[in-house]
Every structure is written in structure tokens, then in C-alpha cells.
C-alpha positions, 0 to 999 in steps of 0.5 A: 426238767424245765427247758430253757427256750419257749417252743412256738409251733406254727402250722404250715399245712396247706390251709394254714399256708394259704391263710398266711401261715408261711408268711407268719413263720417268716415274720416270726423268724425275723423277730426271734433273732432280735431282743427280747426274744433272741435265744429265748424261743424256738420256732417249729414249723408243723404239718397240719394241726387239724384246726383248719377253720381257725387258720393260720394256727400257732401254739405258744406255752400250751395256748392255741392261737387261732387266726394267728398273726405276728402281733398275737404270737409275739404277745403270747411269747412275751407273756409266756417268758414273763411266767418263766422268769 
């Protein structure tokens, strides 16, 4: 069964939080409320993903985004949504 929303996982473990994971999550929470993401993706805060040397860490559409920032994650979401359309 195909799900209707793109799942976006953001690590909020201690190392990722220190490296900006919590800030990243807050930025993305603001962005997903606006077009073109509104209603098309779901943010999920996770515990440690055990990839601390690459923090902050995010996963979009089975793609690991190392040293993630809002721009990289938004780009990956746009790409994933185009594939599903």
C-alpha cells in the first residue's frame, strides 16, 4: 500500500541535537506547513540513529542525508514528491 505522505525522519539524539538537529526540526516544521509541502509530508523526530559522526542526520525516501540542513532536506523532499506524483 502506498502511503499518501512522504515520511521525513530527523534525528534528535544528543549529538545530533548539539549539532543542530533540534533547530533543523523546528525549521522543517515551519516549512511543511506551507506549499508545496502542506499535507504531503510528515516529520518524525527520532532517537539516535547511530550515525553520530554525520550529524545532524535526516532520512527522506530511504535516502540518508548526512550533515543535514533545511535546504538539503527540502530538496530531498521535493525530489521524493516528484517521484510519487
